[in-house]
Residue, then its C-alpha position, 0 to 999 in steps of 0.5 A: m536505499g533504506g531495505g536494511s539488511f532485508t531483502e525482497a524474499d523476506t517480504e514475499r515469505f512474510y506475505d505469502s505466511q501472513d494473509s490468512h492471519y491478517r484476513t481474521f481481523w482486518d478484512s475478510e476479502g484480503s483488502l489490507h491498506w491503512g483507512v481515512f476517518d472523518e465524519r462519513t466513517g465514524n471509527d469504522f475501519l473498513k469504511a475508512s479504508a474504501n475513503l482512502n480508495e475513493i480519494m487516491a481515485q479522486k486526486a488521480l481522476i481516473d476515468e473509463k479512459s484510464t489504464v492503470i497498473d496497480l504496484g503492490c496488488g495484495n489480493g486484488n480488491t482495490s483494483i477490482w474496484l477500480a474496474e467496476t467502479h471507474g470503468c478503467e482497464i487495470l493490471g495488477v501486479d505483486l511480489s507474493g503469488v500467493r497473493i496473486d493467486n487469490a485476486a485471480a480466484a476473486l475476479a474469476s467470480r465477477s463478469h466477462e466484461l469486467r475480466q477483459r479490463v482486469r488481469f494480475e502478474k507476480a513481478s516485483v516493482t523494482a523490475l516491470p516486464q511492461e514496456e516504456a510508456s505502457f500507462s496512464h496511471a501507477w497507484s499504489q496502496a502500503t506497498f513501496y515501505h516492503v521495497h528495498d530499492k525504492a529509487a528503483a521502484l520510482r525510476e520503473a513507476y516513471r518509466v512505465l507512465r505515458p507523458g503526463g502519466i499520474l503515480i499515486f500512492d502512499d507510503l510510510i516515512k521516518p520522520a526522525s533519523e533515530v529511533s527508539e528500540m522500541a520502534r525498531e522491534y515493532v515497526y521496522n524489524r517487524l514489518l521488515f523495512d526501514t527508510d530513509y525518507d521523511f516526509e520533505s525528502y520523500q518529494d525530492a526523491l520523486r522529483a529526482a526520479g523525474f516527477e512534479v509534485l502535485d500534491a502531498a498530505d501527511l497522514s500520519e493521524h490516520l495511520a495512528r487510529s488506523y493502527a489503534r482500532l486495527a488492535e482492538l479488532a486484532d484482540g477481539a478476534s484473537g481468542d486462543d490464538g497468541h499470534l492474533r493478542a501478539l499482533a494487537f500489542a505490536y500494534q498498540k505499540m506502533v500507535t505510541c511511536i507514530e504518536n512520538d514521530e518514529v513513523g507517519w505515513a504520507m501521499y502522493a499525486c505526482r506527474k510526469 
C-alpha cells in the first residue's frame, strides 16, 4: 500500500547511484538517518543522529543476549555500532547491493570477535529469507518509507521475531491526506514514496500485524531541524556541484513541508 507508481527496483537504483553524494555532506562514514536534538547535541547533526541510536537502543533494551535484524541497514554503521556498544549479534539486510558491499568493507576492518557477531545480506524486507522466530529484536531506521508494501514488511518483521520480541523503528508519516504540489515534488516524488499512514493510523497498522504498541513518539520537529541542518551542510559542501546545490534547495523546501504538516516523522516500539 502507499507505494504509488514506485517499485523496489526504483529504490535500489536510487541508493546505488546516490550513496556517494550523501557521504560528501551527510556523514562521510555513511550513516544516513535523521537526528534527535537536545541540550547535549546542540545543533550538531551527527551528535543528534547518534542520539537517536542511543534512544532507540535504550527503548528496545538491546544487550549482549540480543539477536537483532537491522531492516534496511544501509552502509552498516548502526549495525556495527549496536554490536560494539551493546554486545549483541546482528544481521543487517538492505535492498542496495552497493550499501551491502560498503557495510561488508566497513566490518572487515573490525576485530575478529566483532566479525563473528555481525553479518550483512542483500534482501528485501518484504520477503526475508530468515526463518520464523529467528531474532529477539528487529531494528530499522529511515527505511520503511521506501518499502512499497509496508504491510508486508510489518508482517515479515513480526514473523522473524520470537514471541515477546521487540520491533523498534522510525518512519515518515503523512499527517494530511492531501498535500501541496510542492510537497509532492520535493518530498514524495523526490524520495520515491507515498504513504497512507499518519501518526495514529500507523499504530493501527502495527496492531493489525499482531504487534502490541509499547511506545509511540512524534519526532516531526526533529525532522524539520535535521533537514534545516542538512540544507546548510549540503550548501556548504556544494562548491561547483549543482547536484548538491539542488539537494540543499530541496531540503529547505522539505522543512517548509514539515512545518505545514505535509510530512512528519515518528518512532514506534512494539512487542510481538
